[in-house]
Backbone as CSV, one residue per row, in Angstrom:
resi,resn,N_x,N_y,N_z,CA_x,CA_y,CA_z,C_x,C_y,C_z
1,UNK,184.862,121.476,226.484,184.228,121.456,225.184,184.407,122.846,224.506
2,UNK,185.144,122.889,223.440,185.449,124.200,222.748,184.260,124.482,221.892
3,UNK,183.453,125.385,222.224,182.203,125.812,221.590,182.083,127.320,221.538
4,UNK,181.674,127.931,220.468,181.502,129.315,220.299,180.560,129.953,221.346
5,UNK,179.522,129.229,221.777,178.621,129.770,222.756,179.403,130.087,224.049
6,UNK,180.226,129.174,224.512,180.954,129.327,225.809,181.841,130.511,225.597
7,UNK,182.549,130.565,224.484,183.459,131.612,224.216,182.699,133.009,224.309
8,UNK,181.571,133.139,223.828,180.765,134.350,223.752,180.532,134.800,225.192
9,UNK,179.934,133.906,225.957,179.646,134.221,227.453,180.846,134.474,228.325
10,UNK,182.033,133.919,227.971,183.130,134.101,228.581,183.688,135.604,228.369
11,UNK,183.438,136.092,227.192,183.963,137.355,226.787,183.020,138.550,226.980
12,UNK,181.623,138.212,227.024,180.698,139.129,227.122,179.679,138.676,228.242
13,UNK,179.576,139.491,229.316,178.724,139.096,230.421,177.379,139.815,230.418
14,UNK,177.202,140.721,229.693,175.941,141.473,229.689,175.496,142.043,228.293
15,UNK,174.286,142.432,228.140,173.661,143.004,226.925,174.066,142.123,225.622
16,UNK,173.980,140.707,225.894,174.178,139.900,224.710,172.816,139.900,223.979
17,UNK,173.066,140.164,222.601,171.824,140.257,221.725,171.759,139.012,220.822
18,UNK,170.723,138.253,221.040,170.380,137.109,220.173,169.257,137.371,219.285
19,UNK,169.404,137.117,218.106,168.224,137.311,217.108,167.743,135.925,216.466
20,UNK,166.581,135.706,216.466,165.897,134.579,215.842,165.426,135.026,214.465
21,UNK,165.510,134.177,213.470,164.693,134.330,212.224,164.450,133.033,211.596
22,UNK,163.402,132.970,210.820,163.016,131.742,210.058,163.771,131.582,208.853
23,UNK,164.390,130.407,208.613,165.157,130.166,207.499,164.236,130.003,206.244
24,UNK,164.586,130.637,205.211,163.764,130.659,203.963,162.583,131.560,203.919
25,UNK,162.756,132.583,204.791,161.725,133.600,204.830,162.312,134.984,204.824
26,UNK,161.757,135.945,204.022,160.575,135.870,203.312,160.771,135.097,201.959
27,UNK,161.991,134.979,201.438,162.299,134.281,200.298,163.279,133.076,200.631
28,UNK,163.138,132.020,199.693,163.924,130.848,199.998,165.391,131.024,200.224
29,UNK,166.022,131.877,199.365,167.461,132.004,199.395,167.981,133.201,200.312
30,UNK,167.013,133.720,201.225,167.408,134.729,202.141,168.141,134.456,203.317
31,UNK,168.250,133.022,203.563,168.791,132.526,204.892,170.173,133.031,205.088
32,UNK,171.130,132.812,204.208,172.628,133.212,204.339,172.711,134.725,204.362
33,UNK,172.136,135.461,203.470,172.207,136.924,203.429,171.723,137.540,204.783
34,UNK,170.618,137.030,205.337,170.121,137.593,206.618,171.115,137.276,207.737
35,UNK,171.682,136.133,207.756,172.784,135.829,208.794,174.030,136.864,208.591
36,UNK,174.444,137.009,207.441,175.572,137.874,207.081,175.310,139.319,207.548
37,UNK,174.071,139.861,207.182,173.641,141.146,207.625,173.546,141.299,209.157
38,UNK,173.114,140.216,209.795,172.949,140.375,211.289,174.413,140.423,211.868
39,UNK,175.314,139.689,211.325,176.740,139.753,211.736,177.181,141.162,211.551
40,UNK,177.074,141.690,210.326,177.509,143.091,210.119,176.935,144.089,210.971
41,UNK,175.804,143.920,211.523,175.128,144.838,212.385,175.372,144.653,213.968
42,UNK,176.300,143.673,214.205,176.628,143.598,215.577,175.892,142.584,216.532
43,UNK,175.127,141.761,215.950,174.468,140.827,216.739,175.394,139.727,217.264
44,UNK,175.168,139.285,218.510,176.211,138.468,219.206,175.962,136.969,218.851
45,UNK,174.674,136.589,218.654,174.268,135.107,218.481,173.086,135.075,217.608
46,UNK,173.045,134.055,216.736,171.963,133.951,215.891,171.173,132.562,216.066
47,UNK,169.857,132.587,216.165,169.144,131.410,216.275,168.355,131.275,214.833
48,UNK,168.657,130.231,214.154,168.104,129.953,212.816,166.846,129.015,212.972
49,UNK,165.627,129.551,212.663,164.528,128.661,212.857,164.333,127.707,211.737
50,UNK,164.053,126.409,212.076,163.816,125.386,211.115,162.266,125.414,210.983
51,UNK,161.787,125.757,209.776,160.228,125.816,209.654,159.628,124.477,209.813
52,UNK,158.464,124.471,210.580,157.740,123.301,210.788,156.302,123.525,210.606
53,UNK,155.568,122.519,210.293,154.206,122.751,209.903,153.159,122.838,211.125
54,UNK,153.684,122.532,212.259,152.808,122.608,213.505,153.605,123.176,214.657
55,UNK,153.950,124.608,214.476,154.842,125.215,215.537,154.000,125.795,216.745
56,UNK,153.637,124.725,217.554,152.669,125.032,218.714,153.193,126.021,219.704
57,UNK,154.611,126.283,219.841,155.122,127.117,220.800,155.189,128.588,220.340
58,UNK,154.844,128.704,219.029,155.093,130.139,218.383,153.804,130.820,218.210
59,UNK,153.886,132.116,218.143,152.772,133.051,217.914,152.502,133.156,216.513
60,UNK,151.584,134.023,216.082,151.127,134.115,214.709,152.185,134.669,213.676
61,UNK,153.126,135.479,214.205,154.132,136.011,213.309,155.003,134.853,212.846
62,UNK,155.600,134.021,213.789,156.565,132.955,213.474,155.859,131.845,212.818
63,UNK,154.533,131.572,213.204,153.794,130.581,212.496,153.592,130.999,210.920
64,UNK,153.337,132.200,210.791,153.164,132.732,209.281,154.481,132.593,208.593
65,UNK,155.616,132.922,209.110,156.801,132.814,208.538,157.258,131.376,208.193
66,UNK,156.854,130.398,209.226,157.138,129.005,208.906,156.423,128.493,207.677
67,UNK,155.066,128.873,207.704,154.175,128.520,206.548,154.753,129.089,205.223
68,UNK,155.017,130.258,205.144,155.670,130.785,203.967,156.922,130.131,203.556
69,UNK,157.864,129.924,204.565,159.090,129.193,204.230,158.871,127.787,203.683
70,UNK,158.048,127.140,204.328,157.620,125.782,203.777,157.174,125.929,202.370
71,UNK,156.175,126.780,202.091,155.662,126.898,200.784,156.776,127.455,199.779
72,UNK,157.756,128.031,200.224,159.001,128.441,199.401,159.806,127.224,199.048
73,UNK,159.672,126.184,199.781,160.412,124.980,199.474,161.479,124.695,200.543
74,UNK,161.496,125.342,201.706,162.518,125.075,202.665,162.266,123.751,203.341
75,UNK,163.466,123.103,203.574,163.458,121.799,204.223,164.695,121.725,205.045
76,UNK,164.900,120.777,205.851,166.185,120.438,206.648,167.366,120.381,205.625
77,UNK,167.066,119.570,204.702,168.183,119.181,203.638,168.558,120.523,202.915
78,UNK,167.562,121.291,202.535,167.870,122.584,201.899,168.540,123.501,202.821
79,UNK,168.194,123.624,204.061,168.908,124.487,205.038,170.254,124.108,205.193
80,UNK,170.551,122.849,205.392,172.005,122.387,205.450,172.786,122.727,204.210
81,UNK,172.161,122.579,203.017,172.869,122.949,201.842,173.188,124.430,201.877
82,UNK,172.207,125.274,202.340,172.427,126.754,202.328,173.487,127.191,203.250
83,UNK,173.725,126.397,204.332,174.575,126.756,205.455,175.956,125.999,205.241
84,UNK,176.231,125.286,204.283,177.407,124.402,204.172,178.644,125.183,204.221
85,UNK,178.703,126.430,203.648,179.937,127.239,203.631,179.826,128.343,204.634
86,UNK,178.780,128.431,205.513,178.625,129.645,206.296,179.736,129.982,207.236
87,UNK,180.673,129.027,207.524,181.796,129.331,208.423,182.959,130.021,207.696
88,UNK,182.809,130.086,206.314,183.843,130.896,205.614,183.743,132.368,205.866
89,UNK,182.411,132.765,206.246,182.193,134.235,206.470,181.573,134.622,207.789
90,UNK,181.264,133.684,208.645,180.551,134.021,209.962,181.386,133.339,211.058
91,UNK,181.618,134.113,212.160,182.307,133.565,213.305,181.511,133.426,214.464
92,UNK,180.400,134.171,214.635,179.718,134.143,215.881,178.884,132.870,216.006
93,UNK,178.421,132.475,217.171,177.678,131.236,217.481,176.416,131.227,216.627
94,UNK,176.091,130.076,216.041,174.907,129.848,215.347,174.233,128.614,215.963
95,UNK,172.868,128.816,216.145,171.961,127.741,216.721,170.879,127.500,215.869
96,UNK,170.514,126.166,215.740,169.306,125.801,215.015,168.180,125.540,216.066
97,UNK,167.008,126.238,215.719,165.859,126.085,216.608,164.634,125.599,215.873
98,UNK,164.067,124.541,216.545,162.868,123.981,215.872,162.308,122.845,216.676
99,UNK,161.580,122.045,215.987,160.872,120.948,216.750,161.419,119.569,216.350
100,UNK,161.188,118.678,217.345,161.831,117.402,217.263,161.481,116.498,216.117
101,UNK,160.258,116.628,215.662,159.832,115.766,214.484,160.812,115.874,213.247
102,UNK,161.096,116.985,212.783,161.940,117.037,211.580,163.383,116.372,211.928
103,UNK,163.799,116.672,213.047,165.147,116.124,213.445,165.159,114.566,213.475
104,UNK,164.058,114.065,213.942,163.872,112.431,213.912,163.692,111.981,212.487
105,UNK,162.979,112.846,211.661,162.750,112.364,210.333,164.089,112.324,209.570
106,UNK,164.942,113.359,209.901,166.229,113.314,209.263,167.149,112.213,209.785
107,UNK,166.996,111.977,211.095,167.819,110.962,211.748,168.699,111.609,212.679
108,UNK,168.696,111.304,213.990,169.326,112.168,215.058,170.874,112.124,214.855
109,UNK,171.450,110.943,214.581,172.909,111.026,214.543,173.348,111.796,213.119
110,UNK,172.676,111.565,212.094,172.973,112.133,210.845,172.784,113.733,210.962
111,UNK,171.707,114.049,211.627,171.420,115.571,211.883,172.482,116.023,212.682
112,UNK,172.858,115.575,213.693,173.895,116.228,214.605,175.305,116.128,213.961
113,UNK,175.589,115.064,213.232,176.805,115.085,212.410,176.895,116.255,211.398
114,UNK,175.730,116.398,210.790,175.767,117.468,209.773,175.957,118.880,210.439
115,UNK,175.335,118.956,211.460,175.449,120.361,212.325,176.939,120.618,212.654
116,UNK,177.618,119.512,213.068,179.040,119.642,213.318,179.842,120.029,212.113
117,UNK,179.470,119.338,211.087,180.291,119.464,209.807,180.136,121.052,209.419
118,UNK,178.960,121.512,209.569,178.614,122.880,209.200,179.323,124.050,210.157
119,UNK,179.239,123.603,211.408,179.761,124.497,212.363,178.644,125.079,213.313
120,UNK,177.506,124.400,213.363,176.464,124.819,214.297,176.828,124.598,215.714
121,UNK,176.597,125.443,216.605,177.061,125.312,217.987,176.044,124.815,218.934
122,UNK,174.738,124.802,218.632,173.813,124.425,219.636,172.394,124.249,218.904
123,UNK,171.582,123.541,219.703,170.202,123.278,219.250,169.215,123.712,220.350
124,UNK,168.142,124.278,219.870,166.886,124.627,220.794,165.714,123.807,220.230
125,UNK,165.395,122.777,220.967,164.267,122.008,220.604,163.129,121.972,221.758
126,UNK,162.274,122.818,221.767,161.366,123.045,222.935,160.582,121.807,223.289
127,UNK,160.358,120.810,222.353,159.394,119.775,222.626,160.404,118.435,222.971
128,UNK,161.623,118.645,223.218,162.453,117.576,223.523,162.534,117.380,224.999
129,UNK,161.886,116.267,225.524,161.810,116.054,227.059,163.262,115.864,227.656
130,UNK,163.286,116.482,228.851,164.607,116.414,229.556,165.144,115.009,229.663
131,UNK,164.297,114.131,230.118,164.770,112.743,230.365,165.219,111.934,229.110
132,UNK,164.552,112.286,228.020,164.941,111.628,226.776,166.183,112.307,226.181
133,UNK,166.473,113.525,226.497,167.740,114.222,226.090,168.816,113.551,226.931
134,UNK,168.586,113.412,228.228,169.761,112.687,229.031,170.075,111.301,228.626
135,UNK,169.017,110.463,228.380,169.313,109.079,228.098,169.660,108.766,226.614
136,UNK,169.070,109.510,225.666,169.332,109.181,224.321,170.021,110.262,223.543
137,UNK,169.780,111.477,223.803,170.371,112.486,222.829,171.694,113.025,223.273
138,UNK,171.871,113.229,224.602,173.080,113.898,225.044,174.412,113.292,224.621
139,UNK,174.615,111.933,224.566,175.738,111.399,224.015,176.061,111.863,222.484
140,UNK,174.997,111.906,221.687,175.082,112.265,220.348,175.441,113.749,220.187
141,UNK,174.790,114.504,221.011,175.021,116.011,221.016,176.570,116.262,221.441
142,UNK,176.997,115.598,222.473,178.364,115.812,222.998,179.410,115.276,221.977
143,UNK,179.140,114.137,221.278,180.047,113.651,220.303,180.224,114.682,219.088
144,UNK,179.196,115.510,218.934,179.237,116.450,217.913,179.338,117.940,218.321
145,UNK,179.896,118.169,219.461,180.100,119.491,219.996,178.914,120.449,219.919
146,UNK,177.839,119.917,220.190,176.475,120.629,220.239,175.933,120.805,221.613
147,UNK,175.622,122.038,221.927,174.901,122.338,223.126,173.377,122.210,222.945
148,UNK,172.726,121.691,224.040,171.243,121.708,223.855,170.797,122.740,224.830
149,UNK,170.024,123.689,224.283,169.589,124.834,225.056,168.152,124.598,225.578
150,UNK,167.896,124.513,226.886,166.603,124.162,227.467,165.881,125.535,227.701
151,UNK,164.551,125.447,227.609,163.646,126.578,228.007,163.178,126.378,229.401
152,UNK,163.088,127.497,230.148,162.380,127.449,231.439,161.275,128.510,231.369
153,UNK,160.219,128.409,232.185,159.126,129.339,232.214,158.841,129.644,233.618
154,UNK,158.056,130.601,234.013,157.658,130.947,235.410,157.130,129.783,236.127
155,UNK,156.652,128.719,235.485,156.132,127.568,236.148,157.198,126.498,236.331
156,UNK,158.439,126.738,235.862,159.506,125.654,236.162,159.872,125.600,237.630
157,UNK,159.761,124.512,238.131,160.055,124.341,239.623,161.498,124.542,239.830
158,UNK,161.920,124.921,241.228,163.317,125.027,241.400,164.070,123.725,241.119
159,UNK,163.421,122.557,241.534,164.121,121.287,241.421,164.430,120.990,239.837
160,UNK,163.344,121.255,239.068,163.633,121.013,237.533,164.641,122.109,237.058
161,UNK,164.599,123.216,237.436,165.528,124.278,237.009,166.992,123.907,237.426
162,UNK,167.213,123.395,238.590,168.551,122.879,238.943,169.064,121.767,238.153
163,UNK,168.075,120.875,237.847,168.368,119.663,236.904,168.782,120.170,235.530
164,UNK,168.020,121.174,234.974,168.368,121.774,233.807,169.713,122.457,233.678
165,UNK,169.949,123.125,234.836,171.372,123.797,234.945,172.438,122.672,234.969
166,UNK,172.116,121.665,235.657,173.159,120.548,235.807,173.556,119.987,234.472
167,UNK,172.568,119.780,233.512,172.750,119.053,232.399,173.144,119.994,231.179
168,UNK,172.996,121.290,231.461,173.259,122.337,230.375,174.765,122.700,230.358
169,UNK,175.179,123.020,229.247,176.573,123.438,228.924,176.713,124.732,228.141
170,UNK,175.636,125.456,227.704,175.747,126.541,227.079,175.084,127.746,227.734
171,UNK,173.775,127.825,227.643,173.019,128.865,228.341,171.530,128.341,228.513
172,UNK,170.875,128.972,229.357,169.520,128.560,229.556,168.502,129.672,229.086
173,UNK,167.576,129.294,228.318,166.549,130.218,227.634,165.361,130.388,228.462
174,UNK,165.282,131.647,229.030,164.332,131.994,230.046,163.053,132.485,229.204
175,UNK,161.974,131.835,229.199,160.854,132.280,228.564,160.144,133.293,229.465
176,UNK,159.913,134.471,228.986,159.503,135.545,229.835,158.104,135.465,230.501
177,UNK,157.316,134.720,229.901,155.856,134.594,230.447,155.259,133.342,229.959
178,UNK,154.039,133.005,230.531,153.419,131.868,230.051,152.531,132.115,228.761
179,UNK,153.209,132.206,227.608,152.563,132.347,226.376,153.405,131.904,225.231
180,UNK,152.868,132.144,224.020,153.586,131.753,222.803,154.496,132.996,222.503
181,UNK,155.355,132.828,221.493,156.222,133.920,221.052,155.441,135.107,220.599
182,UNK,156.140,136.299,220.631,155.287,137.528,220.173,155.667,138.639,221.102
183,UNK,155.440,139.891,220.622,155.790,141.123,221.359,154.744,141.327,222.548
184,UNK,155.456,141.812,223.615,154.692,141.963,224.853,154.951,143.427,225.338
185,UNK,154.338,143.912,226.311,154.562,145.171,226.967,155.801,145.051,227.892
186,UNK,156.070,145.938,228.787,157.078,145.933,229.635,157.099,144.809,230.690
187,UNK,158.171,144.636,231.450,158.304,143.570,232.508,157.292,143.870,233.455
188,UNK,156.360,142.849,233.838,155.366,142.970,234.847,156.039,142.498,236.228
189,UNK,155.309,142.875,237.355,155.792,142.486,238.605,155.965,140.967,238.702
190,UNK,154.981,140.202,238.027,155.091,138.786,237.955,156.296,138.313,237.379
191,UNK,156.659,138.867,236.142,157.902,138.444,235.567,159.057,138.879,236.404
192,UNK,159.115,140.050,237.022,160.144,140.480,237.850,160.516,139.564,238.998
193,UNK,159.466,139.003,239.575,159.574,138.071,240.704,160.242,136.715,240.174
194,UNK,159.752,136.368,238.984,160.272,135.131,238.356,161.773,135.269,238.059
195,UNK,162.088,136.374,237.393,163.555,136.665,237.007,164.427,136.620,238.242
196,UNK,163.976,137.408,239.363,164.636,137.464,240.637,164.811,136.074,241.266
197,UNK,163.750,135.280,241.241,163.852,133.923,241.755,164.929,133.113,241.065
198,UNK,164.979,133.120,239.762,165.935,132.422,239.012,167.412,132.932,239.381
199,UNK,167.594,134.216,239.390,168.904,134.835,239.607,169.366,134.466,241.046
200,UNK,168.464,134.371,241.961,168.800,134.065,243.351,169.361,132.645,243.596
201,UNK,169.148,131.746,242.554,169.559,130.428,242.625,171.073,130.191,242.272
202,UNK,171.697,131.231,241.879,173.148,131.183,241.625,173.468,130.051,240.668
203,UNK,172.853,129.739,239.461,173.078,128.810,238.499,174.381,128.958,237.850
204,UNK,174.914,127.802,237.382,176.197,127.944,236.660,176.198,128.434,235.325
205,UNK,174.943,128.274,234.566,174.829,128.664,233.230,174.273,130.097,233.092
206,UNK,174.785,130.880,232.077,174.108,132.168,231.815,172.682,132.030,231.358
207,UNK,171.898,133.136,231.419,170.587,133.068,230.996,170.281,134.187,229.928
208,UNK,169.565,133.841,228.909,169.037,134.799,227.940,167.448,134.834,228.115
209,UNK,166.838,135.949,228.036,165.401,136.068,228.224,164.750,136.207,226.866
210,UNK,163.759,135.434,226.404,163.199,135.555,225.127,161.715,135.434,225.270
211,UNK,160.928,135.655,224.263,159.555,135.802,224.186,159.094,137.200,224.715
212,UNK,158.544,138.117,223.809,158.182,139.328,224.137,159.126,140.505,224.068
213,UNK,160.394,140.191,223.648,161.444,141.114,223.482,161.325,141.746,222.099
214,UNK,160.958,143.006,221.988,160.588,143.572,220.631,161.304,144.865,220.269
215,UNK,161.869,145.581,221.223,162.515,146.852,221.044,163.613,147.208,221.941
216,UNK,164.083,148.436,221.806,165.158,148.862,222.736,164.683,148.727,224.194
217,UNK,163.429,149.188,224.442,162.986,149.227,225.922,162.909,147.865,226.475
218,UNK,162.194,146.920,225.804,162.120,145.570,226.301,163.506,144.877,226.379
219,UNK,164.316,145.160,225.427,165.648,144.547,225.508,166.470,145.005,226.662
220,UNK,166.465,146.313,226.964,167.045,146.935,228.044,166.519,146.252,229.408
221,UNK,165.173,146.275,229.442,164.545,145.783,230.726,165.042,144.352,230.952
222,UNK,164.932,143.485,229.820,165.277,142.147,230.036,166.797,141.969,230.433
223,UNK,167.613,142.845,229.975,168.984,142.780,230.340,169.402,143.011,231.772
224,UNK,168.381,143.580,232.491,168.632,143.836,233.929,168.535,142.604,234.733
225,UNK,168.033,141.501,234.113,167.702,140.368,234.854,168.503,139.135,234.284
226,UNK,169.293,139.259,233.208,169.951,138.284,232.604,171.141,138.784,231.683
227,UNK,171.958,137.713,231.162,173.137,138.148,230.482,172.726,138.978,229.103
228,UNK,171.478,138.793,228.682,170.996,139.391,227.515,169.676,138.844,227.158
229,UNK,169.217,139.162,225.929,167.895,138.828,225.550,167.851,138.338,224.096
230,UNK,166.663,137.762,223.706,166.543,137.147,222.380,165.392,137.864,221.669
231,UNK,165.610,138.309,220.521,164.457,138.939,219.857,164.053,138.021,218.618
232,UNK,162.807,137.751,218.473,162.323,136.780,217.446,161.212,137.397,216.629
233,UNK,160.007,137.398,217.028,158.838,137.742,216.284,159.041,139.142,215.820
234,UNK,159.524,140.113,216.524,159.607,141.571,216.106,160.587,141.541,214.800
235,UNK,161.664,140.818,214.844,162.598,140.829,213.842,161.984,140.133,212.559
236,UNK,161.256,139.025,212.740,160.666,138.275,211.647,159.682,139.237,210.959
237,UNK,159.001,139.960,211.830,158.024,140.990,211.172,158.599,142.077,210.450
238,UNK,159.892,142.445,210.862,160.554,143.446,210.174,161.091,143.059,208.884
239,UNK,161.189,141.727,208.716,161.624,141.134,207.356,160.553,141.194,206.207
240,UNK,159.343,141.607,206.615,158.298,141.941,205.672,158.589,143.118,204.832
241,UNK,157.958,143.349,203.608,158.042,144.575,202.950,159.063,144.401,201.736
242,UNK,159.203,145.576,201.072,159.934,145.436,199.803,161.296,145.977,199.969
243,UNK,161.838,146.473,201.063,163.188,146.914,201.186,164.182,145.804,200.933
244,UNK,165.458,146.079,200.690,166.388,145.078,200.594,166.692,144.499,201.961
245,UNK,167.342,143.270,201.952,167.594,142.607,203.259,168.594,143.502,204.065
246,UNK,169.477,144.231,203.402,170.413,145.123,204.045,169.725,146.167,204.722
247,UNK,168.689,146.777,204.092,167.875,147.794,204.770,167.070,147.477,205.823
248,UNK,166.401,146.235,205.623,165.549,145.644,206.682,166.248,145.231,207.962
249,UNK,167.397,144.618,207.755,168.194,144.223,209.055,168.765,145.307,209.773
250,UNK,169.506,146.302,208.966,170.139,147.384,209.675,168.993,148.276,210.236
251,UNK,167.946,148.453,209.538,166.893,149.342,210.033,166.358,148.882,211.399
252,UNK,166.218,147.552,211.525,165.644,147.065,212.768,166.767,147.018,213.911
253,UNK,167.875,146.453,213.634,168.862,146.220,214.694,169.304,147.651,215.154
254,UNK,169.314,148.643,214.304,169.642,150.025,214.745,168.700,150.579,215.656
255,UNK,167.416,150.054,215.701,166.475,150.555,216.814,166.814,149.927,218.136
256,UNK,167.606,148.899,218.266,167.842,148.270,219.507,169.164,149.052,219.889
257,UNK,168.957,150.254,220.335,170.133,151.195,220.518,171.023,150.880,221.587
258,UNK,170.521,149.947,222.628,171.450,149.582,223.674,172.049,148.192,223.487
259,UNK,172.224,147.741,222.025,172.599,146.397,221.863,174.153,146.093,222.306
260,UNK,174.932,147.227,222.359,176.349,146.999,222.704,176.630,147.718,224.146
């Protein structure tokens, strides 16, 4: 499968920086400018959040951004319209992240076909059950060159982790702790044991660590245990205020001094 996510991990084995932001936040038409500025500032992979009214896996920062984006008028159809020409200016992997309900409301096959037309490389749908993916979604994803990125947590059993590794073709999203999204302190002994347990399993897929990565220190710590890390809430928080998008994006990314 020729997919930009695979190409990224073939070419870059460490310090991969992935950034999540909510589409349509803080303003409805900010989606494409934010993507383009992230690319200019050296980000390796971008996760575009699809706003949802009941984001149960997210902490208050992303919950708030989803609410504002929905109030701004963001929808799946609007997002697809905003992204229709994105591949004319952006080469790095793009992933859509959100919940299963809006995907089903749009229609699974139509949704995946549209992603393929635009040039989306993967989807992260935390509430998509593994068995449903295997039996119903996987053929549609594969037909449209889309990777499904599964999340694992410290509670994920070795058996389930190996199953996720077996059906995955992009990377595995390691949730750093048993909590919702949002900034945390440094890696605890509990997290270290979890990261080392997963690494000892010699999985075929690379891993990125997310949830709680907020600055250069936490990014650097996470990169000791995986191919890279994902920053979400801290970046969404940085999008607040009156500075221009260029100032807000470059100002934040430049604080992740070890990004390359």
